[in-house]
Z-matrix of the N, CA and C atoms (Angstrom, degrees):
N
C 1 1.455
C 2 1.517 1 111.26
N 3 1.315 2 118.01 1 -32.82
C 4 1.466 3 121.40 2 -176.84
C 5 1.525 4 112.47 3 -78.09
N 6 1.318 5 118.28 4 -20.40
C 7 1.463 6 122.01 5 -178.86
C 8 1.527 7 108.07 6 -139.37
N 9 1.339 8 116.18 7 95.37
C 10 1.465 9 119.71 8 -173.77
C 11 1.525 10 113.11 9 -73.27
N 12 1.339 11 117.53 10 -0.30
C 13 1.463 12 118.91 11 174.35
C 14 1.523 13 111.07 12 -82.54
N 15 1.329 14 117.48 13 -10.00
C 16 1.464 15 122.49 14 179.65
C 17 1.529 16 109.51 15 -94.55
N 18 1.323 17 115.73 16 141.88
C 19 1.459 18 119.33 17 178.42
C 20 1.524 19 109.73 18 -145.31
N 21 1.314 20 114.46 19 166.63
C 22 1.458 21 121.01 20 175.09
C 23 1.522 22 108.21 21 -157.73
N 24 1.295 23 115.42 22 159.39
C 25 1.458 24 121.76 23 176.44
C 26 1.519 25 107.14 24 -116.07
N 27 1.314 26 115.64 25 127.48
C 28 1.460 27 121.83 26 179.87
C 29 1.529 28 108.13 27 -115.78
N 30 1.312 29 116.66 28 126.50
C 31 1.454 30 120.83 29 175.71
C 32 1.522 31 108.45 30 -95.15
N 33 1.321 32 115.41 31 127.51
C 34 1.462 33 121.37 32 178.52
C 35 1.522 34 108.52 33 -130.87
N 36 1.301 35 115.72 34 165.68
C 37 1.456 36 121.28 35 175.55
C 38 1.515 37 108.24 36 -106.95
N 39 1.313 38 115.68 37 138.36
C 40 1.457 39 120.58 38 176.67
C 41 1.523 40 109.89 39 -68.81
N 42 1.307 41 115.45 40 133.23
C 43 1.451 42 120.38 41 172.96
C 44 1.526 43 108.05 42 -78.88
N 45 1.325 44 117.98 43 152.97
C 46 1.472 45 119.16 44 176.49
C 47 1.531 46 109.93 45 -57.94
N 48 1.325 47 115.92 46 141.69
C 49 1.463 48 118.65 47 179.61
C 50 1.520 49 109.45 48 -77.27
N 51 1.325 50 115.48 49 151.98
C 52 1.458 51 121.87 50 -178.70
C 53 1.524 52 109.55 51 -104.75
N 54 1.328 53 115.81 52 -179.70
C 55 1.461 54 121.10 53 -179.85
C 56 1.519 55 111.17 54 -54.32
N 57 1.322 56 115.39 55 132.43
C 58 1.449 57 121.74 56 177.33
C 59 1.519 58 114.71 57 87.11
N 60 1.322 59 117.97 58 -10.60
C 61 1.461 60 120.78 59 -176.32
C 62 1.531 61 111.88 60 -93.94
N 63 1.341 62 114.56 61 161.23
C 64 1.457 63 121.27 62 172.14
C 65 1.524 64 108.35 63 -133.08
N 66 1.320 65 115.43 64 150.22
C 67 1.457 66 122.35 65 176.30
C 68 1.518 67 107.72 66 -105.03
N 69 1.327 68 115.19 67 125.86
C 70 1.453 69 121.86 68 -178.99
C 71 1.517 70 110.36 69 -108.76
N 72 1.318 71 116.47 70 138.38
C 73 1.463 72 122.01 71 171.49
C 74 1.521 73 105.97 72 -100.98
N 75 1.320 74 115.66 73 114.15
C 76 1.458 75 120.45 74 -177.78
C 77 1.525 76 108.04 75 -72.65
N 78 1.321 77 115.37 76 123.14
C 79 1.457 78 121.70 77 -175.48
C 80 1.525 79 111.58 78 -90.46
N 81 1.319 80 116.26 79 -45.46
C 82 1.467 81 120.95 80 -177.89
C 83 1.513 82 109.42 81 -161.47
N 84 1.340 83 114.59 82 154.97
C 85 1.457 84 119.88 83 176.34
C 86 1.514 85 109.53 84 -151.24
N 87 1.323 86 115.41 85 158.71
C 88 1.466 87 121.61 86 177.90
C 89 1.522 88 108.78 87 -100.15
N 90 1.316 89 115.36 88 142.44
C 91 1.465 90 121.42 89 174.77
C 92 1.519 91 106.43 90 -124.54
N 93 1.347 92 116.65 91 112.93
C 94 1.460 93 122.05 92 -172.81
C 95 1.526 94 110.44 93 -132.17
N 96 1.309 95 115.96 94 -177.03
C 97 1.462 96 120.89 95 175.89
C 98 1.527 97 110.94 96 -59.68
N 99 1.321 98 117.45 97 -28.40
C 100 1.461 99 121.53 98 177.56
C 101 1.536 100 110.58 99 -59.77
N 102 1.330 101 116.38 100 -36.74
C 103 1.460 102 120.25 101 179.43
C 104 1.524 103 111.68 102 -67.95
N 105 1.322 104 116.95 103 -31.08
C 106 1.464 105 120.22 104 176.55
C 107 1.534 106 109.19 105 -66.01
N 108 1.320 107 116.60 106 -37.38
C 109 1.466 108 120.01 107 174.71
C 110 1.523 109 110.03 108 -60.02
N 111 1.329 110 117.28 109 -42.42
C 112 1.463 111 120.16 110 177.52
C 113 1.523 112 110.71 111 -57.49
N 114 1.325 113 116.76 112 -40.47
C 115 1.469 114 120.65 113 -179.02
C 116 1.531 115 111.25 114 -70.38
N 117 1.324 116 116.94 115 -46.78
C 118 1.473 117 120.57 116 -178.12
C 119 1.529 118 111.07 117 -64.76
N 120 1.315 119 116.91 118 -36.68
C 121 1.463 120 121.47 119 -177.96
C 122 1.534 121 111.81 120 -100.95
N 123 1.326 122 116.32 121 16.31
C 124 1.461 123 122.10 122 -173.14
C 125 1.511 124 115.81 123 -52.69
N 126 1.337 125 117.32 124 -46.41
C 127 1.467 126 119.85 125 179.20
C 128 1.520 127 111.12 126 -75.61
N 129 1.321 128 116.73 127 -46.67
C 130 1.464 129 122.36 128 -174.13
C 131 1.530 130 112.27 129 -62.58
N 132 1.330 131 116.75 130 -43.76
C 133 1.458 132 120.50 131 -177.45
C 134 1.535 133 112.94 132 -104.55
N 135 1.317 134 117.76 133 12.98
C 136 1.464 135 125.61 134 171.93
C 137 1.525 136 114.71 135 67.41
N 138 1.322 137 118.42 136 21.01
C 139 1.462 138 120.35 137 178.49
C 140 1.519 139 111.77 138 -64.43
N 141 1.337 140 117.29 139 -30.04
C 142 1.464 141 119.88 140 179.90
C 143 1.527 142 111.59 141 -68.82
N 144 1.308 143 118.89 142 -13.09
C 145 1.463 144 121.06 143 -175.43
C 146 1.527 145 114.51 144 -87.40
N 147 1.325 146 118.04 145 -8.94
C 148 1.463 147 119.62 146 -177.56
C 149 1.518 148 113.19 147 -71.42
N 150 1.326 149 116.48 148 -40.78
C 151 1.455 150 120.75 149 -175.53
C 152 1.524 151 108.63 150 -134.37
N 153 1.314 152 116.30 151 114.92
C 154 1.464 153 121.52 152 -174.47
C 155 1.528 154 111.52 153 -77.05
N 156 1.336 155 117.22 154 129.63
C 157 1.467 156 119.90 155 176.31
C 158 1.522 157 111.44 156 -74.21
N 159 1.323 158 115.34 157 160.17
C 160 1.461 159 120.71 158 176.01
C 161 1.523 160 107.83 159 -129.03
N 162 1.304 161 117.23 160 -170.24
C 163 1.459 162 121.11 161 -178.25
C 164 1.519 163 110.89 162 87.00
N 165 1.332 164 116.53 163 -167.63
C 166 1.457 165 122.23 164 -179.91
C 167 1.520 166 110.58 165 -67.35
N 168 1.320 167 116.96 166 138.60
C 169 1.466 168 124.03 167 176.49
C 170 1.525 169 113.55 168 50.40
N 171 1.321 170 118.68 169 53.22
C 172 1.469 171 119.18 170 -176.29
C 173 1.531 172 113.26 171 -60.60
N 174 1.324 173 117.58 172 -24.45
C 175 1.471 174 119.87 173 179.86
C 176 1.526 175 112.50 174 -67.06
N 177 1.322 176 118.02 175 -17.66
C 178 1.468 177 122.10 176 179.15
C 179 1.524 178 112.89 177 -92.92
N 180 1.321 179 116.69 178 -5.14
C 181 1.454 180 121.32 179 -175.29
C 182 1.517 181 110.97 180 -117.07
N 183 1.306 182 116.11 181 155.67
C 184 1.453 183 122.10 182 174.33
C 185 1.514 184 109.22 183 -134.17
N 186 1.307 185 115.60 184 156.85
C 187 1.458 186 121.15 185 176.00
C 188 1.520 187 107.06 186 -109.60
N 189 1.330 188 116.20 187 116.71
C 190 1.462 189 120.97 188 -178.37
C 191 1.528 190 108.63 189 -73.26
N 192 1.327 191 118.19 190 119.45
C 193 1.467 192 120.42 191 178.44
C 194 1.528 193 111.41 192 -67.66
N 195 1.329 194 114.89 193 150.28
C 196 1.460 195 122.50 194 178.86
C 197 1.537 196 108.88 195 -135.21
N 198 1.311 197 116.28 196 158.54
C 199 1.469 198 121.65 197 175.06
C 200 1.520 199 108.14 198 -100.42
N 201 1.333 200 115.91 199 135.66
C 202 1.447 201 118.20 200 -178.71
C 203 1.516 202 113.48 201 -172.42
N 204 1.324 203 114.31 202 -158.70
C 205 1.455 204 122.92 203 -175.49
C 206 1.522 205 110.26 204 -125.82
N 207 1.321 206 115.36 205 146.30
C 208 1.461 207 121.74 206 176.42
C 209 1.517 208 109.19 207 -145.57
N 210 1.318 209 115.00 208 157.13
C 211 1.457 210 122.07 209 178.07
C 212 1.526 211 109.61 210 -115.28
N 213 1.320 212 116.12 211 140.26
C 214 1.463 213 121.75 212 177.70
C 215 1.526 214 107.74 213 -73.06
N 216 1.348 215 116.40 214 119.90
C 217 1.471 216 119.76 215 179.52
C 218 1.527 217 112.45 216 -110.17
N 219 1.326 218 116.67 217 -12.13
C 220 1.464 219 121.32 218 175.34
C 221 1.522 220 107.30 219 -155.12
N 222 1.331 221 117.02 220 140.22
C 223 1.458 222 119.77 221 -178.06
C 224 1.520 223 112.01 222 -140.77
N 225 1.324 224 114.97 223 130.39
C 226 1.464 225 123.14 224 169.07
C 227 1.526 226 108.55 225 -116.29
N 228 1.324 227 116.09 226 33.50
C 229 1.453 228 123.26 227 -178.44
C 230 1.526 229 107.52 228 -129.58
N 231 1.326 230 116.69 229 119.80
C 232 1.464 231 120.83 230 -175.43
C 233 1.529 232 113.34 231 -60.81
N 234 1.322 233 117.84 232 -24.51
C 235 1.462 234 120.56 233 -177.56
C 236 1.513 235 115.14 234 -88.83
N 237 1.326 236 117.73 235 -4.74
C 238 1.463 237 121.74 236 -176.02
C 239 1.527 238 109.49 237 -125.49
N 240 1.316 239 116.23 238 127.06
C 241 1.461 240 120.93 239 -176.80
C 242 1.524 241 112.12 240 -100.90
N 243 1.326 242 115.67 241 146.03
C 244 1.464 243 120.55 242 171.84
C 245 1.530 244 107.45 243 -59.15
N 246 1.327 245 115.77 244 135.66
C 247 1.459 246 121.34 245 -179.25
C 248 1.516 247 113.78 246 102.44
N 249 1.333 248 117.54 247 -16.18
C 250 1.470 249 119.25 248 177.76
C 251 1.521 250 109.92 249 -64.09
N 252 1.325 251 115.10 250 152.46
C 253 1.466 252 121.75 251 179.53
C 254 1.522 253 107.70 252 -117.18
N 255 1.343 254 115.19 253 134.51
C 256 1.462 255 121.56 254 -177.92
C 257 1.525 256 110.92 255 -121.93
N 258 1.326 257 115.63 256 146.84
C 259 1.458 258 122.36 257 171.63
C 260 1.520 259 106.72 258 -114.70
N 261 1.330 260 117.13 259 131.77
C 262 1.458 261 119.53 260 179.34
C 263 1.510 262 112.73 261 175.24
N 264 1.315 263 114.16 262 -155.55
C 265 1.458 264 126.03 263 -172.17
C 266 1.520 265 109.51 264 -96.00
N 267 1.332 266 116.52 265 121.72
C 268 1.463 267 121.31 266 -174.41
C 269 1.523 268 111.14 267 -133.95
N 270 1.323 269 115.92 268 163.95
C 271 1.456 270 118.92 269 165.46
C 272 1.534 271 107.58 270 -81.26
N 273 1.327 272 119.29 271 155.55
C 274 1.461 273 119.88 272 174.54
C 275 1.533 274 108.05 273 -76.57
N 276 1.309 275 115.46 274 81.06
C 277 1.462 276 122.40 275 -171.57
C 278 1.521 277 109.01 276 -143.80
N 279 1.311 278 115.80 277 -177.45
C 280 1.461 279 119.13 278 178.34
C 281 1.524 280 112.36 279 -92.88
N 282 1.349 281 117.69 280 -29.08
C 283 1.458 282 120.75 281 -178.84
C 284 1.525 283 110.68 282 -141.05
N 285 1.323 284 114.75 283 162.93
C 286 1.466 285 122.32 284 175.27
C 287 1.519 286 108.31 285 -152.43
N 288 1.314 287 116.72 286 138.58
C 289 1.459 288 122.19 287 172.87
C 290 1.521 289 107.56 288 -102.70
N 291 1.341 290 115.75 289 128.66
C 292 1.464 291 120.70 290 175.11
C 293 1.523 292 108.51 291 -127.23
N 294 1.338 293 114.80 292 165.41
C 295 1.471 294 120.86 293 177.95
C 296 1.524 295 107.82 294 -120.89
N 297 1.335 296 117.52 295 90.97
C 298 1.453 297 120.66 296 -176.48
C 299 1.519 298 113.57 297 -60.94
N 300 1.328 299 114.95 298 132.06
C 301 1.464 300 123.50 299 172.88
C 302 1.521 301 106.77 300 -135.40
N 303 1.323 302 116.10 301 168.45
C 304 1.473 303 121.05 302 -179.73
C 305 1.530 304 110.71 303 47.09
N 306 1.319 305 114.26 304 48.95
C 307 1.463 306 121.45 305 -177.81
C 308 1.525 307 109.07 306 -78.09
N 309 1.329 308 115.80 307 127.65
C 310 1.463 309 121.53 308 173.35
C 311 1.521 310 107.57 309 -124.16
N 312 1.305 311 117.10 310 -178.50
C 313 1.453 312 120.61 311 179.20
C 314 1.515 313 113.51 312 -65.10
N 315 1.327 314 116.83 313 -22.90
C 316 1.462 315 119.64 314 -175.49
C 317 1.524 316 114.68 315 -112.92
N 318 1.335 317 117.82 316 -16.53
C 319 1.472 318 118.72 317 -175.27
C 320 1.521 319 111.43 318 -155.85
N 321 1.315 320 113.88 319 174.45
C 322 1.461 321 121.67 320 173.86
C 323 1.525 322 107.29 321 -154.26
N 324 1.312 323 115.87 322 162.81
C 325 1.459 324 122.25 323 175.45
C 326 1.522 325 108.10 324 -113.42
N 327 1.336 326 115.65 325 146.56
C 328 1.459 327 118.70 326 171.41
C 329 1.518 328 106.79 327 -82.20
N 330 1.300 329 116.29 328 116.08
C 331 1.455 330 122.11 329 -179.03
C 332 1.520 331 113.64 330 -96.91
N 333 1.335 332 117.29 331 18.44
C 334 1.462 333 120.11 332 177.92
C 335 1.520 334 109.57 333 -57.98
N 336 1.330 335 116.31 334 138.37
C 337 1.465 336 121.69 335 -174.78
C 338 1.524 337 113.16 336 -52.52
N 339 1.326 338 118.16 337 -42.91
C 340 1.463 339 120.23 338 -175.14
C 341 1.534 340 113.04 339 -70.64
N 342 1.338 341 117.79 340 -12.01
C 343 1.463 342 121.26 341 179.72
C 344 1.524 343 112.98 342 -104.75
N 345 1.321 344 117.90 343 -4.07
C 346 1.465 345 121.55 344 -174.12
C 347 1.522 346 113.40 345 -60.56
N 348 1.320 347 118.75 346 -33.21
C 349 1.467 348 122.20 347 -176.91
C 350 1.534 349 113.04 348 -92.46
N 351 1.339 350 116.71 349 3.74
C 352 1.459 351 121.09 350 -176.98
C 353 1.531 352 110.61 351 -94.66
N 354 1.339 353 118.33 352 161.70
C 355 1.470 354 120.69 353 -177.04
C 356 1.535 355 112.65 354 -55.11
N 357 1.323 356 117.09 355 127.73
C 358 1.469 357 121.28 356 -175.21
C 359 1.530 358 114.10 357 -59.61
N 360 1.312 359 118.72 358 -31.37
C 361 1.472 360 119.44 359 -177.36
C 362 1.524 361 111.30 360 -62.22
N 363 1.333 362 117.69 361 -25.18
C 364 1.459 363 121.29 362 178.45
C 365 1.528 364 112.36 363 -88.10
N 366 1.312 365 117.30 364 -9.43
C 367 1.464 366 121.80 365 178.32
C 368 1.532 367 111.87 366 -100.38
N 369 1.331 368 116.80 367 -0.29
C 370 1.460 369 122.38 368 -177.25
C 371 1.530 370 110.52 369 -90.14
N 372 1.309 371 116.04 370 133.08
C 373 1.460 372 122.78 371 177.16
C 374 1.520 373 108.61 372 -121.32
N 375 1.321 374 116.28 373 132.08
C 376 1.464 375 121.97 374 176.72
C 377 1.521 376 108.97 375 -86.86
N 378 1.305 377 116.17 376 132.11
C 379 1.469 378 122.05 377 178.16
C 380 1.527 379 107.91 378 -88.17
N 381 1.321 380 116.53 379 79.60
C 382 1.461 381 121.23 380 -170.87
C 383 1.524 382 112.64 381 -66.05
N 384 1.312 383 118.15 382 -21.40
C 385 1.460 384 121.85 383 177.99
C 386 1.532 385 110.04 384 -54.29
N 387 1.334 386 117.25 385 -32.37
C 388 1.464 387 121.63 386 -174.27
C 389 1.527 388 113.23 387 -101.45
N 390 1.322 389 118.09 388 5.93
C 391 1.460 390 120.53 389 177.52
C 392 1.526 391 109.41 390 -76.75
N 393 1.325 392 115.96 391 133.06
C 394 1.468 393 120.19 392 176.10
C 395 1.526 394 108.53 393 -62.42
N 396 1.303 395 116.36 394 126.23
C 397 1.451 396 120.97 395 176.60
C 398 1.517 397 115.40 396 79.04
N 399 1.338 398 117.89 397 8.99
C 400 1.470 399 118.84 398 179.39
C 401 1.520 400 109.51 399 -57.58
N 402 1.342 401 115.61 400 135.36
C 403 1.466 402 122.15 401 -179.26
C 404 1.525 403 107.72 402 -140.29
N 405 1.328 404 116.85 403 119.40
C 406 1.467 405 121.53 404 -179.97
C 407 1.528 406 112.71 405 -56.03
N 408 1.302 407 117.57 406 -22.95
C 409 1.467 408 120.88 407 -179.23
C 410 1.538 409 111.24 408 -60.77
N 411 1.328 410 117.03 409 -20.47
C 412 1.468 411 120.74 410 -178.67
C 413 1.528 412 112.93 411 -103.03
N 414 1.328 413 117.45 412 11.60
C 415 1.471 414 120.40 413 179.76
C 416 1.528 415 112.05 414 -61.15
N 417 1.317 416 118.20 415 -44.71
C 418 1.473 417 119.78 416 -177.10
C 419 1.524 418 112.46 417 -61.48
N 420 1.336 419 119.84 418 -51.11
C 421 1.467 420 117.72 419 177.48
C 422 1.535 421 112.92 420 -61.87
N 423 1.321 422 116.93 421 -34.42
C 424 1.461 423 119.59 422 179.60
C 425 1.525 424 111.16 423 -63.72
N 426 1.336 425 116.63 424 -42.76
C 427 1.470 426 119.96 425 179.30
C 428 1.527 427 110.92 426 -60.57
N 429 1.325 428 116.33 427 -35.89
C 430 1.466 429 120.76 428 -177.38
C 431 1.518 430 113.00 429 -80.94
N 432 1.320 431 117.78 430 -38.78
C 433 1.462 432 120.56 431 -168.42
C 434 1.523 433 115.36 432 -103.93
N 435 1.319 434 118.98 433 -32.03
C 436 1.467 435 120.58 434 -174.72
C 437 1.520 436 112.21 435 -59.82
N 438 1.313 437 116.93 436 -39.87
C 439 1.474 438 119.56 437 -177.51
C 440 1.523 439 111.59 438 -72.30
N 441 1.324 440 117.51 439 -21.45
C 442 1.466 441 119.96 440 178.98
C 443 1.519 442 112.15 441 -72.34
N 444 1.329 443 117.33 442 -19.95
C 445 1.463 444 120.41 443 176.81
C 446 1.526 445 109.96 444 -60.26
N 447 1.330 446 117.14 445 -48.52
C 448 1.466 447 121.77 446 177.86
C 449 1.524 448 110.82 447 -64.75
N 450 1.332 449 116.90 448 -42.66
C 451 1.464 450 120.85 449 178.94
C 452 1.525 451 110.51 450 -60.36
N 453 1.331 452 117.58 451 -43.30
C 454 1.463 453 121.48 452 179.70
C 455 1.518 454 110.94 453 -61.59
N 456 1.327 455 117.51 454 -41.61
C 457 1.460 456 120.57 455 177.88
C 458 1.528 457 110.91 456 -61.98
N 459 1.330 458 116.52 457 -43.80
C 460 1.472 459 120.46 458 180.00
C 461 1.524 460 111.65 459 -63.63
N 462 1.333 461 116.77 460 -40.48
C 463 1.466 462 119.95 461 178.82
C 464 1.525 463 110.20 462 -64.58
N 465 1.322 464 116.78 463 -46.38
C 466 1.466 465 120.14 464 179.61
C 467 1.520 466 110.91 465 -60.85
N 468 1.316 467 117.08 466 -42.43
C 469 1.458 468 121.61 467 -179.78
C 470 1.531 469 111.08 468 -63.48
N 471 1.334 470 116.76 469 -43.38
C 472 1.466 471 120.47 470 179.13
C 473 1.533 472 110.77 471 -64.14
N 474 1.323 473 116.87 472 -45.17
C 475 1.467 474 120.10 473 -179.59
C 476 1.527 475 111.14 474 -63.90
N 477 1.323 476 117.08 475 -46.83
C 478 1.461 477 120.78 476 -179.92
C 479 1.522 478 111.61 477 -63.22
N 480 1.330 479 116.74 478 -39.46
C 481 1.479 480 120.79 479 179.51
C 482 1.518 481 112.25 480 -65.65
N 483 1.318 482 116.93 481 -20.63
C 484 1.472 483 121.55 482 -178.96
C 485 1.520 484 111.73 483 -112.47
N 486 1.357 485 115.31 484 28.87
C 487 1.465 486 121.83 485 178.96
C 488 1.519 487 111.36 486 48.46
N 489 1.331 488 115.73 487 40.25
C 490 1.462 489 123.76 488 176.15
C 491 1.523 490 112.61 489 57.74
N 492 1.326 491 117.05 490 18.03
C 493 1.469 492 122.51 491 -179.25
C 494 1.520 493 112.05 492 53.08
N 495 1.323 494 115.08 493 29.01
C 496 1.455 495 120.62 494 178.79
C 497 1.520 496 114.35 495 78.84
N 498 1.303 497 117.75 496 3.87
C 499 1.465 498 121.31 497 -178.33
C 500 1.521 499 111.46 498 -73.73
N 501 1.303 500 115.79 499 147.15
C 502 1.453 501 121.82 500 173.89
C 503 1.526 502 111.12 501 -97.67
N 504 1.335 503 116.42 502 -17.97
C 505 1.449 504 121.48 503 -177.83
C 506 1.522 505 108.95 504 -146.81
N 507 1.324 506 116.51 505 143.96
C 508 1.456 507 122.37 506 175.56
C 509 1.523 508 107.17 507 -121.49
N 510 1.319 509 116.22 508 128.44
C 511 1.460 510 121.81 509 178.99
C 512 1.519 511 107.18 510 -113.31
N 513 1.325 512 115.24 511 125.89
C 514 1.466 513 120.73 512 179.01
C 515 1.518 514 107.49 513 -115.87
N 516 1.337 515 116.29 514 127.53
C 517 1.460 516 119.99 515 -179.89
C 518 1.518 517 109.72 516 -117.50
């Protein structure tokens, strides 16, 4: 966490899922400048709390969250079927166990205890399998651009709340 230029790969084994949980196989994810912000602001904005590191000295390491897609490969949750595809917030890993709550036809929340106090927008997963017109061919642009919609709203809100900091023009690159 103190030096984001350092990295390591840790191999772990998935524990059996419990009641209400699902096992996701992460298919793809985007890694962008936004993820570097997650790393730099990891402690301050609690990004390090979404996915707990393992291995030696886990308290010194963080897992940079990424946006991507995963498929349900095992389910102990009556509302989630094996084969469903989700878009959301993941670790850069091969699998993730979540505990779906507030399941609707279009989305679900990860209700895992360690994520309950974290911002809900990062715990929300879109059930893309049920989206009208969903096409995997557009997964890559979605991973890159969909999350910027929320970021753009937050930037506009911050600027407007501060009278644009006296600026006459805002340039976004």
